[in-house]
C-alpha positions, 0 to 999 in steps of 0.5 A: 968234375964229379957230378953234383948228384954224386956228392955225398952228405958229410958223415957227421956234424963236425964234417958238415961244419968244416965244409960250411967253413971252407965253402963260405970262406971261399964265397965270401973271400974271407981268409979269417973265417972261423968256427965260434969257440969249441963244443960245449961253449955258449955260441949265441946261435953262431957256429961260424963267423967272418967278415966277407971281402968288401964288408965291414960287418960280421956274417954268421952261420948256424950249421944244422946236421939233419936227415942223414943223422937224425932223420929230421927236418929243420923245424920252426921252433929251432929256427926261432930259437937260433934267431933269438940266440943270434941276436945276442952275438957281439958285435951285431950280425949283418946276415945270419945263415942257416946251413943244413943237410936237410933236404929242401922244404917249401914250408920251411923256406917260406917261414925263413922268408917271413922271419927275414922280413920281420928282422929287416923291419926291426933293422936287424940282421937278414936271415937266409937258408941253404938246404943240402941241394942249395949247398951242393949247387954252391959246392959245384960253383966253387972249385976250391971247395969242390976239389977239397970236399971230393978229396975228403970224401974219397979218402974216407969212403972208398968205392971199388968193385971187382968184375971177373968170371965166376971162379975169380978168373980174368981170362977164360980158356974153354974148348967146345966141340962141333960135329964134322958131319958126313951125310951119305945119300944112298939108293934105297928107302928109309927103314920103317921097322920099329926095331931099328932104333938107329934110324927110327924116331917116333912121331910123338917124340919127334914133335915134342919140345925135348932137345939136348944141350947144344955143346957148341956154346961156351957157357960162363957166369960173371961175378961182381964183388964190392971190394970197397967200404961203401954200398954200390947202389943200383949197379948195372954192368954194360959189356961190349964184345970185341972179336968174331963169333957166331952168336951170343945169348942167355942160357936159353939162346938155343931152346925151343921152349923157355920155361914159364918161371924163367928169369935172367939178369942178362939183356942182349942188344944184338944190333949193337953187339953188347949185352947187360948184366942187371943184378936182381939186387938193388944194392951191393953191400961192402964185401958182397958178391953177385953171380950173374945168370949163364951167358952163352957164346957160340964161337966160329968153327975155327975158334974165337978170341973175345974181349969183354970190355965192361963198364959198371955204372951205379948211382954213386960209382962207375968203373971200367975194365976188360975180361978175355975169353979164348975158345978153342974148338975141336971136331967130332965125326958124325955120320948121317944116312939119307936115302935117294931114289936114283943111283946118280943122286948118290953122294957124300956131303961134308959140313960142320954143324953144332954138336947136339947129342941125339935124344 
């Protein structure tokens, strides 16, 4: 069953009146509940009426579409006017309800209680108020209305999102290099000539924070597109990674220094093996796209097949899906010369390392 917090207010007054008729018809177990006349006719303060099961007198409802439509709350003046009109309803009412899409207001609730007691002392109908939060509670407690209302809302408002890689792909196939490094340990000493650029590095350069891009990472972005006709509020993409790889991070995962103005929407949870995309915008309007910051994954030397099991969550909508990444690897030979003092220490060592071009 959908959470109460996700129940949207009706789009217009007619829909709200239909909702009240359905809801109170179920609560009262009254199949004969009716709307009073038609628009433009005198209704004596009553929009909906019926005799609840087990009763012998009419109950009436006054529907007040507020907040979402007029951005106003129910006022004491309106209450007095509708109570006065309801006294002319024939036959006399036993109970009179205000049902409103306005949010709860303690002052208005207090005023309703006062008017209720005044009417009871005059032997007139009881007066009750149901604000939107109260109505949502009633909808949640009455399954027939709950299911009907959700079907009605889902038919009118469609929420949907498309999650893909940046170029509308659902499977990403990339190739990344690694160095097949051969280290030659030779008898001798390291050249110190300033003209030997292949072996000499200035201490000034060597101690700076300059570093070339590590090309052994697969870099990509994710795209969220609102393909429904309703806004998606406060979206967040939760992604569980399934597969074997060495490391995952944002675009500065292998950097020595992070820029001062660095800002990313990627959050990595290394202990859980998942990460999050938290868009910088709070709402995605219908048709709007959002491109994430760069995500980096370093595969194993032999490559990687990775599933990104994603779940989009938001205030009013959630969806799950799957993206795939296939990372192929290839080796690029690299020679490194090192020097030893003794002949018996000469040797050649081979290992696979990240592909980082020399500055």
